[in-house]
KEKE-3310 file (N, C-alpha, C; in steps of 0.2 Angstrom, whole numbers, plus 5000, padded with zeros to 4 digits):
npx = (4935:4931:4938:4930:4918:4921:4926:4915:4906:4912:4913:4899:4895:4903:4898:4885:4888:4893:4882:4871:4868:4863:4852:4844:4841:4833:4822:4817:4814:4804:4794:4789:4775:4771:4766:4774:4787:4802:4819:4833:4845:4840:4832:4842:4849:4838:4836:4848:4848:4837:4838:4852:4868:4868:4856:4857:4862:4853:4847:4857:4865:4856:4855:4868:4871:4861:4865:4879:4877:4870:4879:4890:4885:4882:4896:4901:4893:4896:4910:4908:4901:4910:4920:4913:4911:4923:4932:4946:4956:4966:4960:4950:4958:4964:4952:4950:4961:4959:4948:4952:4962:4954:4947)
npy = (5158:5146:5137:5138:5133:5119:5115:5116:5108:5095:5094:5094:5082:5073:5074:5069:5056:5051:5053:5047:5032:5033:5042:5034:5023:5029:5033:5021:5015:5024:5022:5009:5000:4991:4991:4989:4997:5001:5000:5010:5003:4990:4992:4995:4983:4974:4980:4977:4963:4960:4967:4969:4977:4987:4993:5003:5014:5018:5029:5038:5044:5054:5062:5066:5074:5084:5090:5093:5103:5113:5116:5120:5131:5139:5141:5148:5160:5165:5169:5178:5189:5192:5197:5208:5216:5219:5212:5204:5189:5191:5200:5192:5182:5190:5193:5180:5177:5187:5182:5169:5174:5180:5169)
npz = (5439:5433:5441:5453:5448:5445:5457:5465:5458:5460:5474:5477:5471:5478:5491:5489:5485:5497:5506:5501:5504:5517:5515:5507:5515:5525:5517:5513:5526:5530:5521:5524:5528:5538:5550:5561:5569:5561:5563:5558:5556:5555:5543:5534:5533:5529:5516:5509:5510:5502:5490:5487:5489:5480:5481:5490:5484:5474:5463:5463:5452:5447:5458:5460:5449:5451:5464:5462:5452:5459:5470:5463:5456:5467:5472:5461:5461:5473:5471:5460:5467:5477:5469:5463:5474:5478:5486:5491:5491:5501:5510:5515:5522:5532:5540:5544:5552:5562:5568:5573:5582:5592:5597)
capx = (4928:4931:4940:4924:4913:4924:4927:4908:4903:4916:4910:4892:4895:4906:4893:4880:4890:4894:4876:4866:4866:4859:4845:4840:4838:4828:4817:4815:4811:4798:4789:4787:4769:4770:4763:4779:4792:4808:4825:4838:4850:4836:4830:4848:4850:4833:4837:4854:4846:4832:4840:4859:4871:4867:4850:4859:4864:4848:4845:4864:4867:4853:4857:4875:4870:4858:4869:4884:4875:4868:4884:4894:4882:4884:4903:4901:4890:4901:4916:4906:4899:4916:4923:4909:4912:4930:4935:4951:4958:4970:4955:4947:4963:4964:4946:4950:4966:4956:4943:4956:4965:4949:4944)
capy = (5156:5139:5133:5137:5128:5112:5113:5115:5101:5089:5094:5092:5075:5069:5074:5065:5049:5050:5053:5043:5026:5035:5044:5028:5019:5033:5033:5014:5014:5028:5019:5003:5001:4984:4992:4989:5002:4998:5004:5011:4997:4984:4994:4994:4975:4972:4983:4974:4956:4960:4970:4969:4983:4993:4997:5009:5019:5019:5036:5042:5048:5061:5066:5069:5080:5090:5093:5096:5109:5118:5118:5124:5138:5143:5143:5153:5166:5168:5172:5184:5194:5194:5202:5214:5220:5221:5208:5199:5183:5193:5202:5186:5179:5194:5192:5173:5178:5190:5177:5164:5177:5181:5163)
capz = (5440:5431:5447:5457:5445:5445:5464:5467:5455:5463:5481:5477:5469:5483:5496:5487:5486:5505:5510:5498:5508:5523:5513:5504:5520:5528:5513:5514:5532:5530:5516:5526:5532:5541:5556:5566:5568:5558:5564:5553:5555:5552:5537:5529:5533:5524:5509:5506:5509:5497:5483:5486:5491:5475:5483:5494:5479:5469:5461:5464:5446:5446:5464:5459:5444:5455:5470:5459:5449:5464:5473:5458:5455:5474:5472:5456:5463:5479:5468:5457:5471:5480:5464:5463:5481:5478:5492:5489:5496:5506:5514:5519:5526:5538:5544:5547:5557:5568:5571:5576:5587:5597:5599)
cpx = (4927:4933:4934:4919:4915:4924:4919:4905:4906:4913:4903:4891:4898:4901:4887:4882:4890:4887:4870:4864:4861:4852:4841:4837:4833:4822:4813:4811:4804:4792:4786:4780:4767:4767:4768:4784:4799:4813:4829:4842:4846:4834:4836:4849:4844:4834:4843:4852:4841:4835:4848:4861:4869:4860:4851:4861:4859:4847:4852:4865:4863:4854:4863:4874:4866:4862:4875:4883:4873:4874:4889:4891:4883:4891:4904:4899:4894:4907:4914:4904:4905:4920:4920:4910:4919:4934:4940:4952:4962:4965:4952:4952:4964:4958:4947:4955:4963:4951:4947:4959:4960:4947:4948)
cpy = (5148:5135:5132:5133:5121:5110:5112:5109:5095:5089:5092:5085:5071:5069:5070:5058:5047:5049:5049:5037:5028:5037:5038:5024:5022:5033:5026:5013:5018:5025:5012:5004:4994:4985:4992:4994:4998:5003:5005:5006:4991:4986:4993:4987:4972:4974:4978:4966:4956:4962:4971:4976:4989:4997:5003:5015:5020:5027:5041:5046:5055:5065:5070:5075:5086:5093:5096:5102:5114:5120:5122:5131:5142:5146:5149:5160:5169:5172:5178:5190:5196:5199:5208:5219:5222:5218:5203:5194:5186:5196:5197:5183:5183:5193:5185:5174:5181:5186:5172:5168:5178:5175:5160)
cpz = (5438:5437:5452:5455:5446:5453:5467:5465:5459:5471:5482:5475:5474:5489:5495:5488:5493:5508:5507:5501:5513:5521:5510:5509:5524:5524:5513:5520:5533:5526:5519:5530:5535:5547:5562:5564:5566:5559:5558:5551:5552:5545:5532:5528:5528:5517:5506:5505:5503:5490:5482:5488:5486:5477:5487:5490:5474:5469:5462:5458:5446:5452:5463:5454:5448:5460:5467:5455:5454:5468:5469:5457:5462:5474:5467:5458:5469:5476:5464:5461:5475:5476:5464:5469:5482:5484:5489:5493:5502:5512:5519:5524:5532:5542:5547:5553:5563:5571:5575:5582:5593:5600:5604)
residu = (LEU:GLY:VAL:SER:LEU:VAL:ALA:GLY:GLY:LEU:SER:GLY:THR:LEU:SER:SER:ILE:VAL:SER:GLN:PRO:ALA:ASP:SER:VAL:LEU:THR:TYR:VAL:ALA:LYS:GLN:SER:SER:GLY:GLU:SER:LEU:GLY:ILE:LEU:ASP:GLY:ALA:ARG:MET:MET:VAL:GLN:LYS:ASP:GLY:VAL:GLY:SER:LEU:PHE:ARG:GLY:LEU:GLY:SER:ARG:CYS:VAL:TRP:ALA:GLY:SER:ILE:ILE:ALA:GLY:GLN:PHE:LEU:LEU:TYR:ASP:VAL:PHE:ARG:SER:LEU:CYS:GLY:ILE:SER:GLY:GLU:ASP:LEU:ASN:GLN:VAL:PHE:GLU:VAL:VAL:LEU:ALA:ARG:GLY)
# end
């Protein structure tokens, strides 16, 4: 179960780091009320020019904690319920092989 918690925490944190710049730019573009439509690339360019590259990662810490916790919890619940239902890793491997054979 510890491995699931750590793996979930790391995957949630990594996914936050990768997706944060895009979310920051989309939020910035949505908040612009200049009357003209601002594209994503123009929005990113404006953010970096005004506030530097760090503006793309604003709020990253709290997002990493949130996503890491959520994903770690999901991995943990998956392992708990898999154990409660008596499903082993070998069972899952057999299902995977059947799916690949039919594809």
